[in-house]
C-alpha positions in Angstrom: 1.4 137.0 -18.4 -0.7 135.7 -15.2 -4.0 133.7 -16.2 -7.4 133.0 -14.1 -8.7 130.0 -13.3 -11.3 131.1 -16.0 -8.8 131.2 -18.7 -7.1 127.9 -18.2 -10.9 126.2 -18.0 -10.1 123.1 -19.7 -6.5 123.2 -20.5 -4.9 119.9 -19.0 -2.8 120.8 -16.1 -0.4 118.3 -17.7 -0.2 120.2 -20.7 0.7 123.6 -19.2 4.8 124.5 -18.9 3.0 128.0 -17.8 1.8 126.7 -14.0 -1.3 125.3 -13.1 -4.3 127.6 -11.9 -5.3 127.1 -8.1 -7.9 129.5 -6.5 -7.5 132.3 -9.0 -3.7 132.1 -8.8 -0.8 129.9 -10.5 1.3 127.8 -9.3 4.4 127.8 -11.3 5.0 124.1 -13.5 8.2 123.8 -12.5 8.7 120.2 -13.3 7.1 120.7 -16.9 10.2 122.8 -18.1 12.4 120.4 -16.9 10.7 118.1 -18.5 10.0 119.2 -21.6 13.5 120.0 -21.5 14.9 116.3 -21.5 11.5 115.5 -24.2 13.5 117.9 -26.5 16.7 115.7 -25.8 14.8 112.7 -27.0 13.5 113.7 -29.6 17.0 114.9 -31.2 18.3 111.7 -30.3 20.6 113.4 -28.2 19.5 112.2 -24.1 22.5 110.1 -22.8 21.7 107.0 -20.9 24.6 106.0 -18.4 25.9 102.4 -18.3 26.0 101.3 -14.9 29.7 99.1 -15.1 31.7 97.5 -12.2 35.3 98.1 -13.2 37.8 95.3 -12.4 41.2 96.6 -11.8 42.9 93.1 -11.9 40.9 92.8 -15.1 40.9 95.9 -16.8 39.5 96.3 -19.9 37.1 93.7 -18.4 33.7 95.3 -16.6 30.5 93.9 -15.2 27.4 95.8 -17.3 24.2 95.7 -14.8 21.7 96.5 -17.3 18.8 98.3 -16.4 16.3 96.2 -14.2 18.6 93.8 -14.0 21.1 94.5 -11.4 21.2 91.7 -9.9 22.0 89.7 -13.4 25.6 91.4 -14.1 27.6 90.6 -17.7 31.0 91.0 -18.5 32.1 93.3 -21.1 35.2 94.9 -22.6 35.5 98.3 -22.6 36.5 100.0 -25.3 36.0 103.7 -24.8 37.8 104.2 -21.4 39.5 107.6 -20.9 42.6 105.6 -18.6 44.3 105.5 -21.7 47.4 103.7 -20.0 45.1 101.5 -17.4 47.2 103.5 -14.6 43.8 103.0 -12.6 44.5 99.6 -11.6 48.6 100.0 -11.8 50.1 98.1 -8.7 52.1 101.4 -7.8 49.4 103.8 -7.8 46.8 101.4 -6.0 49.7 101.3 -3.1 49.8 104.5 -3.2 46.5 105.0 -2.9 46.1 102.7 0.3 48.8 103.9 2.2 47.5 107.4 1.9 44.5 106.6 3.3 45.6 104.5 6.2 47.7 107.4 6.9 46.1 110.6 6.0 42.1 109.4 6.0 39.6 109.8 3.3 39.2 113.5 2.9 41.6 116.5 2.5 40.1 118.7 5.5 39.3 121.8 3.7 40.2 124.0 1.1 44.1 124.7 0.3 43.8 128.2 2.6 41.7 125.8 5.3 44.1 122.7 6.4 43.6 121.4 2.6 47.5 121.8 1.6 48.2 118.6 2.5 51.8 117.1 2.1 50.8 114.5 -1.1 49.4 117.4 -2.8 52.8 119.6 -2.5 54.9 116.5 -3.8 52.2 116.0 -6.7 52.5 119.9 -7.6 56.4 119.1 -7.6 56.0 116.5 -9.4 53.9 117.8 -12.3 56.3 121.1 -12.3 59.4 119.1 -12.9 57.8 117.0 -15.5 56.9 120.1 -17.9 60.1 122.0 -16.8 58.5 125.1 -15.0 58.6 126.1 -11.9 55.4 125.5 -10.2 52.4 124.1 -10.9 48.8 124.1 -9.0 46.0 121.2 -9.1 42.4 121.4 -9.5 39.8 119.2 -8.9 39.6 118.5 -12.3 41.3 119.5 -15.9 37.7 121.1 -16.9 38.5 123.2 -13.5 42.0 123.8 -14.2 41.1 125.0 -17.7 38.1 127.6 -15.9 40.5 129.0 -13.5 43.3 128.9 -15.3 42.1 130.8 -18.7 40.0 133.3 -17.3 42.3 134.5 -14.2 45.7 134.7 -16.3 43.6 136.4 -19.2 41.6 138.8 -17.0 44.6 139.8 -15.0 46.2 141.2 -18.3 45.2 144.6 -19.3 43.1 144.4 -22.5 43.7 140.7 -23.4 42.8 139.4 -26.8 42.1 135.7 -26.4 42.8 133.9 -29.8 41.3 130.9 -29.6 41.1 127.2 -31.9 38.0 126.7 -33.3 37.5 123.5 -31.7 38.7 124.2 -28.4 37.5 121.9 -25.6 34.0 123.3 -23.6 36.0 123.9 -20.7 38.5 126.3 -22.3 35.6 128.2 -23.9 33.9 128.4 -20.2 37.3 130.0 -19.4 37.6 132.0 -21.9 33.8 133.0 -21.4 34.5 133.8 -17.4 37.8 136.1 -18.5 35.5 139.1 -19.8 38.2 139.1 -22.8 37.5 140.0 -26.3 37.8 136.8 -28.0 38.7 135.8 -32.0 38.6 132.5 -33.1 41.5 131.2 -35.5 40.6 128.2 -37.9 41.2 125.1 -36.4 45.1 124.0 -36.6 45.3 126.7 -39.4 48.7 128.8 -39.1 48.3 131.0 -41.9 45.0 132.4 -39.9 46.4 132.9 -36.3 49.3 134.7 -37.9 46.5 137.5 -39.4 45.2 137.7 -36.3 48.4 138.0 -34.5 49.5 140.8 -36.9 45.9 142.8 -36.5 46.3 143.1 -32.5 49.3 144.7 -32.8 52.5 144.0 -31.1 51.7 146.6 -28.0 48.4 144.5 -26.7 48.3 141.7 -24.1 47.7 138.5 -26.5 47.2 134.7 -25.0 46.9 132.2 -27.8 45.0 128.8 -25.9 44.7 126.0 -28.1 45.0 121.9 -27.4 47.7 119.6 -28.2 45.8 116.4 -29.0 42.1 117.1 -30.3 40.3 114.4 -28.3 37.3 113.5 -30.8 39.1 113.7 -34.5 42.8 112.8 -32.6 44.4 115.3 -34.8 47.5 117.1 -33.4 48.8 121.0 -33.2 51.9 121.9 -34.9 52.9 123.2 -32.0 56.3 124.2 -32.6 54.7 127.0 -35.4 52.3 127.9 -32.8 55.3 128.7 -30.1 57.3 130.6 -33.2 54.4 132.8 -34.1 53.9 133.7 -30.7 57.6 134.6 -29.7 57.4 136.5 -33.1 54.6 138.5 -32.1 54.5 138.7 -28.3 51.8 136.6 -27.0 51.9 134.1 -24.3 50.8 130.1 -25.1 48.4 128.0 -23.1 48.1 124.7 -24.2 45.8 122.1 -23.5 47.7 118.7 -23.1 45.0 116.8 -21.4 44.7 113.8 -23.6 48.7 113.8 -24.7 50.0 113.9 -20.3 51.3 110.5 -19.6 50.9 109.3 -23.3 53.5 111.1 -25.6 57.3 112.2 -24.9 60.0 110.8 -23.6 58.7 111.0 -19.8 55.4 111.4 -20.6 55.1 115.3 -20.6 52.9 115.1 -24.1 52.7 116.8 -27.3 54.9 119.5 -26.7 57.9 117.3 -24.5 57.5 115.2 -27.8 58.7 118.3 -29.8 60.7 119.8 -28.0 58.6 122.8 -27.2 58.0 122.9 -23.6 60.2 125.9 -22.8 58.6 127.6 -25.6 55.2 127.0 -24.3 54.1 129.6 -21.1 51.2 127.8 -19.5 50.8 124.0 -19.5 47.4 122.4 -18.4 46.7 118.9 -18.0 44.6 116.3 -16.6 45.2 113.4 -14.2 42.2 111.2 -15.0 43.6 110.2 -18.2 46.9 108.7 -18.8 47.2 108.6 -15.6 43.9 107.2 -14.6 43.3 109.0 -11.4 41.2 112.2 -10.5 42.3 116.2 -10.7 43.6 118.8 -13.5 46.3 121.3 -13.2 48.7 124.2 -14.6 52.1 124.5 -14.8 54.1 127.2 -15.6 56.3 130.3 -14.3 56.0 130.8 -10.4 54.5 134.2 -11.2 51.8 132.9 -12.8 50.8 130.2 -10.8 50.6 132.2 -7.7 48.3 134.7 -9.3 46.0 132.1 -10.4 46.9 130.6 -6.9 45.3 133.9 -5.3 43.0 134.9 -7.5 41.0 132.2 -8.8 38.0 131.7 -7.4 37.0 128.2 -8.1 40.7 127.4 -6.6 40.3 129.4 -4.0 36.7 128.1 -2.4 37.0 124.1 -3.7 37.5 121.6 -0.8 41.4 119.9 -2.2 41.8 117.0 -3.6 42.1 114.3 -0.7 45.5 112.5 0.2 44.7 109.3 -1.4 43.8 110.8 -5.0 47.0 113.0 -5.0 49.2 110.4 -3.6 47.7 108.2 -6.2 48.0 110.6 -9.6 51.5 110.9 -8.1 52.5 107.6 -8.0 51.2 107.5 -11.7 53.0 110.5 -12.4 56.7 109.2 -11.2 56.2 105.6 -12.4 55.5 107.2 -16.4 58.6 109.4 -15.9 60.9 106.8 -16.0 59.1 103.7 -17.7 58.1 103.8 -21.4 56.7 100.4 -21.5 53.0 101.5 -21.0 53.3 104.2 -24.1 55.1 101.6 -26.4 52.8 98.9 -26.0 49.6 101.9 -25.9 51.0 103.2 -29.6 51.2 100.1 -30.5 47.8 98.6 -30.0 46.4 101.6 -31.2 48.3 101.3 -34.5 46.9 97.5 -34.4 43.3 98.9 -33.9 43.1 100.7 -36.3 45.1 99.1 -38.9 42.5 96.0 -38.2 39.6 98.2 -39.0 40.2 99.8 -41.8 41.6 96.6 -43.2 37.9 95.2 -42.7 36.2 98.4 -44.3 35.2 100.5 -41.1 34.8 104.2 -41.5 37.6 105.1 -39.2 38.8 108.6 -39.5 42.7 108.8 -40.1 44.8 110.6 -37.9 48.4 110.6 -36.3 47.4 109.7 -32.7 45.9 106.9 -30.2 42.3 107.6 -30.8 40.2 105.3 -33.2 36.9 107.4 -34.3 34.8 105.3 -36.3 31.9 107.7 -37.9 28.7 106.7 -38.3 27.0 110.1 -39.1 23.4 109.8 -37.8 22.5 110.3 -33.8 20.1 107.6 -33.9 22.1 104.9 -35.8 24.9 106.1 -33.6 22.7 105.2 -30.5 21.4 102.0 -32.3 24.9 101.1 -32.4 26.1 101.6 -29.0 23.4 99.4 -28.0 23.6 96.4 -30.7 27.8 96.1 -29.8 26.7 96.1 -25.7 23.9 93.8 -25.5 24.3 91.4 -28.5 28.7 91.3 -28.1 29.3 92.8 -24.6 31.5 95.5 -25.9 30.9 98.6 -24.0 31.7 102.0 -26.7 29.1 104.9 -26.0 28.1 106.6 -28.6 29.4 110.2 -29.3 26.7 112.7 -30.6 25.9 116.3 -30.7 27.0 118.8 -28.8 30.4 116.9 -28.3 30.5 116.9 -32.2 28.6 118.5 -34.9 25.4 117.4 -36.1 26.1 114.6 -39.1 29.4 113.9 -37.7 28.7 111.6 -34.8 30.9 108.5 -34.3 31.9 105.7 -32.0 35.4 107.0 -30.0 37.3 104.0 -29.5 40.3 104.2 -27.5 42.5 101.1 -27.2 45.0 100.8 -23.8 48.1 98.8 -22.9 45.6 96.0 -21.7 43.5 95.3 -25.0 45.0 92.1 -26.6 45.3 91.2 -30.2 42.2 88.7 -29.2 40.2 91.7 -28.4 40.7 93.5 -31.2 39.7 90.8 -33.5 36.4 90.3 -31.8 36.4 94.0 -31.9 36.4 93.9 -35.5 34.0 91.3 -35.6 31.4 92.8 -33.4 31.7 96.3 -35.9 31.2 94.1 -38.9 28.1 92.7 -37.7 26.4 96.4 -36.4 27.6 98.0 -39.6 25.7 94.9 -41.9 22.8 94.9 -39.4 21.7 98.6 -39.4 23.0 99.3 -43.0 25.8 101.5 -42.1 27.9 102.2 -45.2 31.5 100.7 -45.7 34.5 102.1 -46.4 36.9 101.0 -49.6 38.9 98.3 -47.2 42.5 99.7 -47.0 45.2 99.9 -44.8 46.4 103.7 -43.4 49.3 103.5 -41.4 49.7 106.5 -38.4 52.0 109.1 -39.2 53.8 107.8 -36.4 54.0 104.0 -35.9 55.3 103.3 -32.0 56.9 100.0 -33.1 58.9 99.1 -36.3 57.6 95.5 -35.9 54.6 94.8 -38.4 51.0 94.3 -36.5 49.5 90.8 -36.5 47.5 90.7 -39.3 43.6 89.8 -39.3 43.4 86.3 -39.3 46.3 86.0 -36.9 44.3 88.3 -34.7 41.3 85.8 -35.4 43.3 82.6 -34.8 44.1 84.3 -31.5 40.6 84.9 -30.3 39.8 81.4 -30.8 
């Protein structure tokens, strides 16, 4: 609708998102729309503030935090929410590989994969990833989000009348890949095998079907019944696509993920993973048969028209994959620290969501208090844990998501417990009954330190 100057008399320009009147015509108030969109997020307590952090590769999990307006006065903080789960971003072999690649190949890839961007380090990386998952081939993308978008949309889109069966808690990148495919989608209740089987039966044996799920769900930390899913896929003639983003590098004898740990890797058709978490670098990938990989390589626009990962990143990622294929030390230490952290927090009565993985969700249940808890931890205790709010998790399930690493020490855990107890008391947040709930698969036979022992270590 268009308005004249007379119709807009008395209306303050800053209050109008329809436009500002000027010489009998409207000038669209573009900024007003964006200002209102941001204000909605602030009103809903969903506005996200970035912390200016300077990681120290030699001293991780320590970092320098530069508060807004005080960039010249950095403060040392301990990071407890990094996705560099194993600290591989600072691992010596990885840094050496990155440095050598930078000197030898330069900073960039030089183009898309079709236009001079298929450099040797990325070819080596794809060979290592195919071997990791026991597949014929793999394909590397610029991120795990893009690999899901490209992989799911292209694979499903090339199949006739494909039905995508998606776990209800699948990641946003998987949802976007499904949407981009244009295929029919049906949700099955999270990890509910009976419901998945009902949908498979209803679809019939002759229809193309793609079962899409995650092996480890990053917000709750629960694990999919991968063997049962593989059984159903075989029984009802469906393809399987698993997102192992939060498991590669960290589970299985060579870091192949949950599917490797459970011995079902050869029964999963497409494995998707990331290089930005367990491997500490950047990028995503899919591994599958040569035919599937070649089809995605040839048809996916988000692969064809995107500049390749630079040789430095590919070389660093390749070094991390190779290292973790041979070394289980990082995985064992990582599992011990995850078990110890859960043990200590639960013993202190903090509301930790129990799960069998390395993810440690501490439930808050209120967006504003979740942000306040995060701020208090940072400002009062020098501990950085970002708040997790909607839309990442449903409203009412806001939380602090803690991710222990092999580089955390027992003393760090003791200080974390004391800090969280102080924050919970300050904000009047409810405690749970103090209890010890062991992980389903404790990684080490030895018992973790008691809280008094950890406290003494901290002192």
